[in-house]
C-alpha positions, 0 to 999 in steps of 0.5 A: 286799587280802582284806578279805572274806576268811576266814581260817578253814576254807573253806566252800561245797559240794564234790564227793566222789570217788564222783561226780567222773567226772560232775561233771568232765565238765561242767567241762571246757575247750572247748579241748580241752586236758584230758579227763575221763579224764585229770583222774580218773586223773592228777590226782584220783587223785594228788591224792587219795593225797597228801591227808591230814587233820590232827588237832590236839590242844591242852592248856592247864592242864585245858582240851583243844581239838581242831581239823582241817583238811587237808594235802598230803604234798609231800616224803619222805626214807626213811620220813619224810613231810613235809606242807604245810598251814596256819599256822592249821590247826595253831596254837591262836591262842586260847592260845599257851601250849598244848601241841599233839599232831598226827596226820595221817590218809592216804588209806587211813584210817591215823593217824600221829603227827606232829611239827610241823617249821616254820611261817610265820605271815606266809604261813599255812604250817606243816610236819609230818612223820611216819614212814610204816611200810613197807606205808604208804610203798609206797602213799602219793603225794608231790605233784609241785610245779609250777615256776611260777604257772599262767596266768590262766583255767586249769583247777584242781582242788582237794582237801581233807578237809572234816569229816574226809571224805577226797576232796572234790574241786571243779573251777575256774578261776584267776581272778587272781593278785594281791599281798595283804597276808597278816599282815605280808607282801606276797605273790602270792595265786591267786585261784580259783572252785573251791568248797570246804568246812569243814575244806578249809584246807590242801588242795591246788590242782592244775593239769591236769598233777597238779602242786601249784600252791597250798595253799588257805587262805581264801575272799571273800564279799560283804556278803550273805555270798555266797562269791565266790572261793577263795584259795590261797597259790602253791607258789612261796612254799614252794620260792622 
């Protein structure tokens, strides 16, 4: 049970892309299965290009509220791109009757008007779509989806956009995959040690092949407020 998990934007330290080489070099597995060059050139680059910032504006009467989170481009059809994120990133829980507008900012800082096309509150997942220009279509990346959950203790990379900053990258390992109660559903959740930051909710979790294995959605902390673990919804929940 995620009794101490916070279903809010995730917080703790993160590593910007400019420093990723030095940082990843110190986080490598000792088994020699991966190396810094592979992680930077394959995993980090593709993950960054498929990551987006999601901006939501909610209107209720004369009241306007704004929120921001992360997302991952995971599918395309022609010039239509589909972005996976968290339900709590795009919905205004304080006012269910509010009208909302969405925009997606890609890795090249180009903003696209977006439409909410699907959501599942129980899984804390939502899908937005946007139409890219021909120029944007040629340079955007669609994340490859992993076919199965990762192995325990396997190395992972997390990418998010805290406070609207693109390319915040952190490394960690898979601690556990456990069934937990999420809303009214019981699903398998990935526990991992990659540190995250405010606004990283909806960001991608990747294996060392560069495949999307999960969507970050929460953190766990002890009674003193110290962050212990991060949590992600497995991609199996999307493609299963």
